[in-house]
C-alpha positions as CSV (number, residue, x, y, z in Angstrom):
1,X,116.1,179.5,-49.0
2,X,118.5,177.3,-47.1
3,X,117.8,176.0,-43.6
4,X,120.4,178.4,-42.2
5,X,118.3,181.3,-43.6
6,X,115.0,180.3,-42.0
7,X,113.7,182.0,-38.9
8,X,114.2,180.0,-35.7
9,X,111.4,178.5,-33.8
10,X,110.8,179.7,-30.3
11,X,110.4,177.7,-27.1
12,X,109.1,179.5,-24.0
13,X,110.5,178.4,-20.7
14,X,108.2,178.2,-17.6
15,X,109.8,181.4,-16.3
16,X,108.9,183.3,-19.5
17,X,112.3,183.3,-21.1
18,X,112.5,182.2,-24.7
19,X,114.9,179.7,-26.4
20,X,115.4,180.0,-30.1
21,X,116.0,176.7,-32.0
22,X,116.1,174.8,-35.2
23,X,115.1,171.2,-35.4
24,X,115.5,168.7,-38.2
25,X,113.3,165.6,-38.0
26,X,114.9,162.2,-38.4
27,X,115.7,158.8,-36.9
28,X,117.0,158.1,-33.4
29,X,119.3,158.6,-31.7
30,X,118.9,162.3,-32.3
31,X,121.8,164.7,-32.2
32,X,121.8,167.9,-30.1
33,X,124.5,170.5,-30.6
34,X,125.6,172.6,-27.6
35,X,127.4,175.8,-28.4
36,X,130.3,177.5,-26.6
37,X,130.7,180.6,-24.4
38,X,129.2,183.6,-26.2
39,X,128.7,181.5,-29.4
40,X,125.4,180.7,-31.1
41,X,123.7,178.1,-33.2
42,X,124.6,179.8,-36.6
43,X,128.3,178.8,-36.4
44,X,130.2,176.5,-38.8
45,X,130.1,173.4,-36.6
46,X,126.4,173.7,-35.9
47,X,125.5,174.1,-39.6
48,X,128.0,171.3,-40.7
49,X,126.4,168.9,-38.2
50,X,122.9,169.9,-39.3
51,X,123.8,169.2,-43.0
52,X,125.4,165.9,-42.0
53,X,122.5,164.7,-39.9
54,X,120.0,165.7,-42.6
55,X,121.9,163.6,-45.2
56,X,122.1,160.7,-42.8
57,X,118.4,160.9,-41.9
58,X,119.3,161.7,-38.2
59,X,117.2,164.0,-36.0
60,X,119.1,167.1,-35.1
61,X,118.6,170.1,-32.8
62,X,120.6,173.3,-32.4
63,X,119.5,176.1,-30.1
64,X,120.7,179.2,-28.3
65,X,121.1,179.4,-24.6
66,X,119.3,182.3,-23.0
67,X,121.5,185.4,-23.4
68,X,122.9,184.0,-26.6
69,X,122.0,184.5,-30.2
70,X,118.3,184.8,-30.9
71,X,117.2,183.7,-27.5
72,X,115.9,186.2,-24.9
73,X,117.9,187.6,-22.0
74,X,121.2,189.4,-21.3
75,X,124.4,187.4,-21.6
76,X,125.7,188.9,-18.3
77,X,122.8,187.3,-16.4
78,X,123.8,183.8,-17.5
79,X,125.6,181.1,-15.6
80,X,126.7,177.5,-16.2
81,X,123.7,176.3,-14.2
82,X,121.3,178.5,-16.1
83,X,122.6,177.4,-19.5
84,X,122.7,173.7,-18.4
85,X,119.0,174.1,-17.4
86,X,118.3,175.6,-20.8
87,X,119.7,172.4,-22.2
88,X,117.6,170.2,-20.0
89,X,114.5,172.2,-21.1
90,X,115.5,171.6,-24.8
91,X,116.0,167.9,-24.2
92,X,112.7,167.5,-22.3
93,X,110.5,169.6,-24.6
94,X,112.1,169.4,-28.1
95,X,113.6,165.9,-28.3
96,X,112.2,162.4,-28.4
97,X,114.1,159.2,-27.4
98,X,117.8,158.9,-26.9
99,X,120.2,161.6,-27.9
100,X,123.9,162.1,-28.7
101,X,125.0,165.4,-27.2
102,X,127.8,167.2,-29.1
103,X,129.3,170.0,-27.0
104,X,131.8,172.6,-28.2
105,X,134.1,174.3,-25.6
106,X,131.7,175.4,-22.8
107,X,129.1,173.2,-24.4
108,X,131.2,170.2,-23.7
109,X,131.0,171.0,-20.0
110,X,127.3,171.5,-20.2
111,X,127.1,168.2,-22.2
112,X,128.5,166.3,-19.3
113,X,126.2,168.0,-16.8
114,X,123.1,167.3,-18.9
115,X,124.2,163.6,-19.3
116,X,124.6,163.3,-15.6
117,X,121.2,164.8,-14.9
118,X,119.4,162.9,-17.8
119,X,121.3,159.7,-18.1
120,X,118.5,157.7,-19.6
121,X,118.1,160.3,-22.4
122,X,121.7,160.2,-23.5
123,X,123.1,157.6,-25.8
124,X,126.6,159.1,-26.4
125,X,128.7,162.2,-26.1
126,X,131.1,164.0,-28.5
127,X,133.1,166.9,-27.0
128,X,135.1,169.4,-29.1
129,X,137.8,171.3,-27.1
130,X,135.7,170.5,-24.0
131,X,136.1,173.3,-21.5
132,X,135.1,171.4,-18.4
133,X,135.4,173.5,-15.1
134,X,136.9,176.4,-17.0
135,X,135.5,179.0,-14.6
136,X,137.7,177.6,-11.9
137,X,140.6,176.0,-13.7
138,X,141.2,178.5,-16.5
139,X,139.6,181.9,-16.0
140,X,141.2,183.1,-12.7
141,X,144.7,182.3,-13.9
142,X,144.1,184.5,-17.0
143,X,143.1,187.6,-15.0
144,X,145.5,190.3,-13.9
145,X,145.4,191.5,-10.3
146,X,143.7,194.7,-11.5
147,X,141.0,192.7,-13.3
148,X,140.4,190.5,-10.2
149,X,140.0,193.7,-8.1
150,X,137.6,195.1,-10.6
151,X,135.6,191.8,-10.7
152,X,135.3,191.8,-6.9
153,X,134.4,195.5,-6.8
154,X,132.0,195.7,-9.7
155,X,130.7,192.1,-10.1
156,X,131.9,192.1,-13.7
157,X,135.1,192.6,-15.7
158,X,135.5,193.0,-19.5
159,X,138.4,191.2,-21.0
160,X,139.7,191.5,-24.6
161,X,138.5,188.7,-26.9
162,X,140.5,186.9,-29.6
163,X,137.3,186.0,-31.4
164,X,135.6,189.4,-32.0
165,X,136.0,193.2,-31.5
166,X,133.8,193.3,-28.4
167,X,135.3,192.4,-25.0
168,X,134.1,189.4,-23.1
169,X,132.1,190.1,-19.9
170,X,133.1,187.8,-17.0
171,X,130.8,188.1,-14.0
172,X,131.4,187.2,-10.4
173,X,128.0,185.3,-10.6
174,X,129.3,183.2,-13.5
175,X,132.4,182.2,-11.6
176,X,130.7,181.5,-8.3
177,X,128.0,179.4,-10.0
178,X,130.6,177.5,-12.0
179,X,132.1,176.3,-8.7
180,X,128.7,174.5,-8.0
181,X,128.8,172.5,-11.2
182,X,132.4,171.1,-11.4
183,X,132.8,167.7,-13.0
184,X,136.5,167.0,-12.8
185,X,136.9,166.8,-9.0
186,X,135.3,163.3,-8.8
187,X,134.4,160.4,-11.0
188,X,132.0,161.3,-13.8
189,X,129.3,158.6,-13.4
190,X,128.5,158.0,-17.1
191,X,128.7,154.7,-19.0
192,X,127.9,155.9,-22.5
193,X,130.4,156.0,-25.3
194,X,132.4,159.2,-25.4
195,X,134.5,160.8,-28.1
196,X,136.7,163.8,-27.4
197,X,138.4,166.0,-30.1
198,X,141.0,168.5,-28.9
199,X,143.6,170.7,-30.7
200,X,147.1,170.6,-29.3
201,X,147.6,174.3,-30.2
202,X,144.4,175.3,-28.4
203,X,145.3,178.6,-26.6
204,X,142.2,178.6,-24.4
205,X,141.7,175.1,-23.1
206,X,144.8,172.9,-22.8
207,X,144.6,169.5,-24.6
208,X,145.4,167.8,-21.3
209,X,141.8,168.7,-20.2
210,X,140.6,165.9,-22.5
211,X,142.9,163.5,-20.7
212,X,141.5,164.6,-17.3
213,X,137.9,164.1,-18.6
214,X,138.8,160.6,-19.9
215,X,140.4,159.7,-16.6
216,X,137.3,160.8,-14.6
217,X,134.7,159.1,-16.8
218,X,133.4,155.8,-15.5
219,X,132.8,154.7,-19.1
220,X,135.4,152.4,-20.6
221,X,134.3,153.4,-24.1
222,X,136.2,156.6,-24.4
223,X,138.3,157.7,-27.4
224,X,140.4,160.9,-27.7
225,X,141.5,162.5,-31.0
226,X,144.3,165.0,-30.7
227,X,144.9,167.4,-33.6
228,X,148.5,168.4,-33.7
229,X,147.9,171.8,-35.3
230,X,144.4,172.2,-34.1
231,X,143.3,175.5,-32.5
232,X,140.4,176.1,-30.1
233,X,137.6,176.6,-32.6
234,X,138.4,173.5,-34.8
235,X,136.2,175.0,-37.5
236,X,138.4,174.7,-40.6
237,X,137.1,172.5,-43.4
238,X,139.3,169.6,-42.4
239,X,138.1,170.0,-38.8
240,X,134.5,169.9,-39.8
241,X,135.1,166.8,-41.9
242,X,136.8,165.1,-38.9
243,X,133.9,166.1,-36.6
244,X,131.3,164.7,-38.9
245,X,133.3,161.5,-39.5
246,X,133.7,161.1,-35.7
247,X,129.9,161.6,-35.2
248,X,129.2,159.1,-38.0
249,X,131.4,156.5,-36.4
250,X,129.9,157.1,-33.0
251,X,126.3,156.8,-34.3
252,X,127.2,153.6,-36.2
253,X,128.7,152.2,-33.0
254,X,125.6,153.1,-31.0
255,X,123.3,151.6,-33.7
256,X,125.4,148.4,-33.7
257,X,125.5,148.0,-30.0
258,X,122.5,146.1,-28.5
259,X,120.9,147.9,-25.5
260,X,122.1,146.6,-22.1
């Protein structure tokens, strides 16, 4: 039985909701993978990073936000704030010592929020197609007037998805809550090393978003990798090799840098 086949462990939040997770013991800094919107911890990037960390002897955590994957709750009840709070719960209860947060798409936004809220727990950040502020900067412009009317009237609208047969539910609550957690309107007060990977053919999150994030970050140790033919998922074998190599270099950089 491979690690991907084993049943997840369950963490119960104080409010009774449950978070499903897999943890791999190892050395610090640990690595925490934060999934994207409507994704879960069984995807290619999560499993590739888990295998990489196991081989390197690095601690690793992957988990599902509430309303995602094997965790409890309905997806439609979720918000950026709720999923960021799930991340803080996982950091506080499942991780020891400093962590490198790796966030994919929406997980990249949550990665930045978690780092701002737990700066002493975060040693570095690695964002993949980071969808910072997407509920304000990207979602509204992609909706038709009819969809906007339905959203206002019903509190939810279902839009076609390029990533599966089921439509994507977008709730008014999600969009309103997202406005309370924006990170690109002011300086991002983080000083840790940050690595950003973004595909230049990403149809969902423009690669210029990575530039905006770098510009807002206070840290001077920021590197961006643009993949000319890269899509949003960046899950092809070459993409996964690049991701693991980037994480390896970031971990090595952190390990070689004396604490300030």
